[in-house]
N, C-alpha and C positions, 0 to 999 in steps of 0.2 A: 504493499501499499503508500504511496507518497502520501508526505506527511505537508500537511499544507502550508504555504507560505505565511510567517508570522506579518502582522500589518507591519505599515511602517510609521512610526509619527515624527511630524513634525509639532517643532516648541515654538511657537509668535510670544519675543520680546524675552530678550534675557537678563532682566535683572532677578533679583535674590528669590524669585519664585518663579520664576521662567527659567534660571541656569542648574537650580534644585533639579524642578522637573524634568528636564533634559539629562542632567547628570547621573540621575534613578532611574530613570526611566533605561540610559546604556547599558547601565550596570545589571537592569531586570533582562538584558538578552537584546531588545529592540534597538532596530533603529533609526536614530533622531537626530536629523536637520534639522539646528534654530534659528533663530529668525531677529537681527537684530537692524536697523537702522545709522547706529552709531559704531562705525570703522572705531575707530581705538579699543571702545570693547569688546568687539568679535577677535582685533590683534592679538590682541590677552589670553583669549579666552581657547582660540587658537590651539597657545600656549598648555595650555590645562590648567591654567588662574582664571578663582572666580575674581571680580569686579568690588567685590566685599568681604571679610570677614568671613565666617563659620565653621566650627569646627567639623575636621571629617570630612570635610566638602571639596578640598583641591586633589586628594591621593584618589578620590573617584572620577576625577576631571578626568583628571592623568592618563587612569587609566585606562579611560573608553575613549580620550581623543587618539590616542597611541593604539589603540589595537581598532580601529575606525569604525567606532559604533556610532560615534558624537564625532557630529563635524556643525559647522558655520559658517550665513551664509547672509548676504543682504539683497538679497535676490527672490520675490515672493513668483515669480512663474516657478522657477527652483525648487520651492516646495511642494507646489504645488500637484505640478508633476509628479515628484516624487514619494509623497506619506498621501496614507488613509488616514489614517487620527492626526485633525490639527488641536491641537493645545494654546489656548487663547489666557498670557499668562499676563498681559503689562498691566500698566499700571491706572490705577483707580485714584488720582490725588484727592484733598479738599479744593474745591472753588473755592478762588482767592476773594473774591467775593459773595461766597455765601458758601455756608452748610453742609450742599448739596455736593454725592459726588461729582468730579472730574469728566464725563469718558469721552473727553475728545483721544485717549489714544485708544479707548475700545472699536471706537467709529472707525478710527484710522486705519488701524490693522484691516478691519472686518472691507473695509472701500477696499485695500487694496488686496487683501485675497480674494475674492469676489472675483472680479473678471478672470481668473485666471484657472476658478475653479469648471474644469472638463468633463470631468467624471463624477462620480458619485463618491460620497466620501460624508467625514461629522467631526464637523466645526467643537469639539469641547471648549468649553467656557470656563478657568477655572478666576478667572478675575473679581472680585468682589465689588459689585453694584447691584444698584438699587432694582430692587425686586419691582416685576415686569419689564424690567433691561433687552432680556432673551430672547423675549415673546417677540421684540420689536426689529431681533436684528433676527433672528431666522425669518421672518415675512421679506424682511432686505434680502437675504438670501436668494432666497426661493426667488424673487423679484430678477434679481442681478445676474448672477453667476448663468455663466450658458450652459452650467448641467441640468439647472430650476432647483426643484424641490426636492433631489436627490443628494442635494449636497446640505447635510441634515444638520439639528444646533441640539447638542448636547447641551448639558450641566452640573460640572466635577466643580464642585469646592470645595479650596486648601483649606488646613487646619493646622499649619506650618506655625511653630514655634522658632523663636530665633533659638540660636544655638543650639535647637536637635531636633534641625532643617531635616535632613539627611531620615536620620530616627522615622520622623512623623513623614517621611516619602516612602522609606521602606517598609516598615510595620508601620501603619495607620493603625488608629483602636474604633474609624470606621472607615467604611468610604461611600460618600453620598453621591447619586447620580438623576438629575436629574432630564429626562429620556421623552422623546416624543414618539419612540416606535421600537418594533421588537431590531430592528437593524441599531440605534442607537445603543441600546442595551447592551445590543450582542457583544457589539464593537466595543463600549471599556468594558462587558465582561473580560473579553479576552486583555485587553490591557491590562488588567488588575487579577488575572486568572493565579497569580505563585500566591496574593494574599488574601486571594478569595479561599484557594484551598486548605488556607495555613487558619482558619475559621476568620477570620475577617469578616463584621460584618458588611452585608454590601446594599446599599438600601436604594432603591430603586421608586423615582417620585417625578410629577410634575415639575415642570420648567420656574413655576413660582417658585414649591416650595425646596427647593436646589436654593434657590437663590438668597431665601427666605434665613438656610442655615445657617448658615456663615455670622448672619451680622445679628443676628438670636444670641449668638455661641458668643458670643464678644461683646452681645451688649449684656448679658446674665454675669459674665467676668469681669466689665466693667462692673459695674451693680452689685456684686461681692466684694473688692479692693474698694471702693466708696464708700460702701458699707462700715468695713473695721475702719476707718480712715477718721468715717464721722462720729465712732466709740471712741477713737484717739481723743476726737475735738475732745465730750465730755468726755474723757482721762483724765485731761490736762486740766480742767477745768475743779475736778472731784479730788484731786491728787490720784486717784489709780493710775493703775498698770496695766497699760494696753496687751502687752506683750504678754498679758497671765491671762487677760480675756478670752485673748483672739484660742489660746491656745484649752480653755474650758469647754469655748464651744469648737472650738475644731473634734472633739470626745463624740461628739452628736453627728451619728452618721448621718441624720438628717441635711448635716451642714456640711460635718470635711471642715479639714484644715486647709487644701487645696487653694490657694488668691485668697488667702485672708490671713496673709499679713502684710501690716501697717507702717508705714513707711512714709516715703513721700510721693507715692502712687501710681500712676500707670504713665507709660509715655507711645511714642515710638510711631510708623509708623502709619498702625491698623486701628485699636483699640480708640484714642480721641476720632481721629478721621471715619470712620466708621459709625459709631453711634448718631455722631453729627447728622452725619447723612441719612441712616437709618429717623432720625427727626426728622432731618428735612423734605423725608419718602411720605411722611407719614402723614406729616401738613401735606402733601401733593395729591394723597388719598382721601382727605375729611375727616384722619381718623387721627388727627394731632394728639388728641387728647390719651389717647391710651398709648402714647408714651415719654408723655409728658414729665414724670420723672425722670430719666434720663436727663433732663435739664441739673436738675439734683445731683446726678450721678456727677456728671462732666462738673458743676461749680465744687463740690467737694474736694474733686481730681484737684482742680487748678487753685484751692487755696491751703490744701496742704506744700506747694508754691509756697506762698505768700507766708506758712506758718515757720521756715525751715527758716526764712531769711530777719523774720522777729524773734528768731531765741539765736539764729548768728548775732542778730546785732545785739541785743542782751548779754550772753555771756565777754563782752568783748565791752561792755559798759553804755551800752546805748549810743553809736554813733559808728556808722559804718566807717565813714572817710575817713582816708589815710590809714589804715584797721592791714596789716596784710594775711590775705587771707587764701589756709592750699586746699584745694579744694579734688575729695581724692574719687576721679569716675568726672566720666563725659557721655557716654553710650547710656541710653536708655535704659536699659537692662545689664548685667553681662551674657560673655561671653557673643557679643555681640560688635563691629564697630558703626552701629544704628545710632544716630544722633538725629534720626526725627519725630520732634517733637518732643527732646529731650527733657525731663524737669531734672537734674542735675547740671546743663546748661546751663535753664531757663532761672537756677539758682543762681546761678558763678554770675550771670550775664545781669540780675535788675541788683547783685551787691557791688557788683563793678561801677554803677551806673550811678550807687549811692554813692559811688568816690572809695571804694576799697580797692586794694592792693591786689589784684582775684591770677594766685597761676595753677594749673589745670592739669590734672594728665591722668592718663589713663590705658590700657596696655598698648590697648586696641586702638578707639577711637580719633585720639590725636590729630588725625590730614583732615578728617571732615567734620572733626571739632574746629578746629584754624580754618575751615573751608565757611562755616556757619558762624563762624562770633572774632573775629581776626583781631578784634581790639583789646579779647582775653592775653594773658599771660599763658604759655607750654613748657611742661617741663619733661624728662623723657625719664624721672623715676619718680618712686613716692618721695624718698628723703630731699628730692630738688624741689619737689611742690611742695616739703614739710620749712623748708630751709628758711629762719627769722619768721614763721609765720605767729599770727597774737592767736589765729583757732584756726583746727580744724574740721573739715566738712568730709565727711562719708556720705557718699550720693549716690552712686554706685556699689553693690554688693559682690564685686569682684572677691576671690577667691586668696588677691593678694592680702588684699587692704583687713579682710576678718583677720588674716593670719598674722596682721600687721606685730612690727614688737614695741609695745610705749614706750620701752626701756630705746629702744635705738631713737627714734622718732622724737623723744627728751633731750637728746643731744644737740639737735638742729634746730629745733624750735625756740620761738621768740615765751610763748607762755602756755603750759601742757591745757591744753586748754581741745576738746571734741564733740560736734555735733554730729550723732550720728544717723542720719535721714533713713537707714535703712532696715532699724531695730540688729542689725547685723554682728552688734561686739557684745561684748561680756562688760555690764557697766563697772560691779564689785569690782573684776578686773583693773582694768583700766584705771580709774578710783583706787584701787589699792599701790598702783604706782605713778600716784603721786598727780593724776589728771583730772581737770573737769570733765564729768565726763555729763551733757544730758541729748534729750531724745526726742524724737515726739509721742508723745500722749505714753510718755514712762517720766514718775514724781522725780 
């Protein structure tokens, strides 16, 4: 019996999602052709180097580029001729003048691909889009592609955690497939056959439900984070300890401990913009009250940043002007170089705006941080960032910072004072070494 040839895949967009998806699909044995409009990025990817930091990704890239399973191009005609399934992985940032998602890249990618689709294929959207977007794209494809309705659309949302993206792609906790026909379902079942055979749930839905899954998940996680940070505000007002409160809540199986870490709050390229886009879409649909609670979720998250600045001001005597501040962390979370909507950089920039002399260190995000905030000073080591500091701020919980030696830092700081924005340190340990220790939501 002749073995049926596996589908060939294209990935449209080589940002964080697209690069990871392309590399991991090649790792699963598929031939993959990824496309982007940025020639500099394509040149780097062709050498097996990702244009961002993600643990474990570069070895997967290098292995599959070297073995010829993963290639890159800027030609939409080439991917249309090559692939049976096209994964749409372009960004959907927040619009500059509103909370709504900017779909320019999505629409441009589909418009560029459609004229070249002259044989049956499946286009599987992975980008996070407002509910209802996929239906419009499906209609556009049917009207524009030479093959007509045989260019079928599916929606297959991603659930990647930065820092764990390779694991989340190769071994996801669920796969959601928004399908419009048996053919689109069969195509996605083939792509994910190894995961399905390993017992990973494969949930088939309509397009609208698939679009809602990702934003609903992010809204729930954002709500949980903001809830415990709201409790941090109450804890500070009552001299309670929010970390002990969170621990007590975590033992309730209905609540659990994940995403219940009090601190500086969430940032990055997903949660903030996704919950705002979700609210904007609800308003368009006439169901704005259903998501009105997300406004307070967003507001609580933003207040954490202001509270961090207030704590810092209090530690240095009430005035930030002229104070030397060492900042540990620039990325929005550890194991990432992503500084989009980073609470750490926001706090650092705000202190600078109040006259503080701020020096930032991060193990991976310095280049992105400097591009976003060139007005700040940057160091290449933790000790360098701490030198002559009146106060240290821990704003991203990298292991290097969790394991910092208070005695070593004490040799270079002007004053032994630290404000822990992530509740990552042991207060008694630091205090026993002569440090003034403050943290969000703790006595």
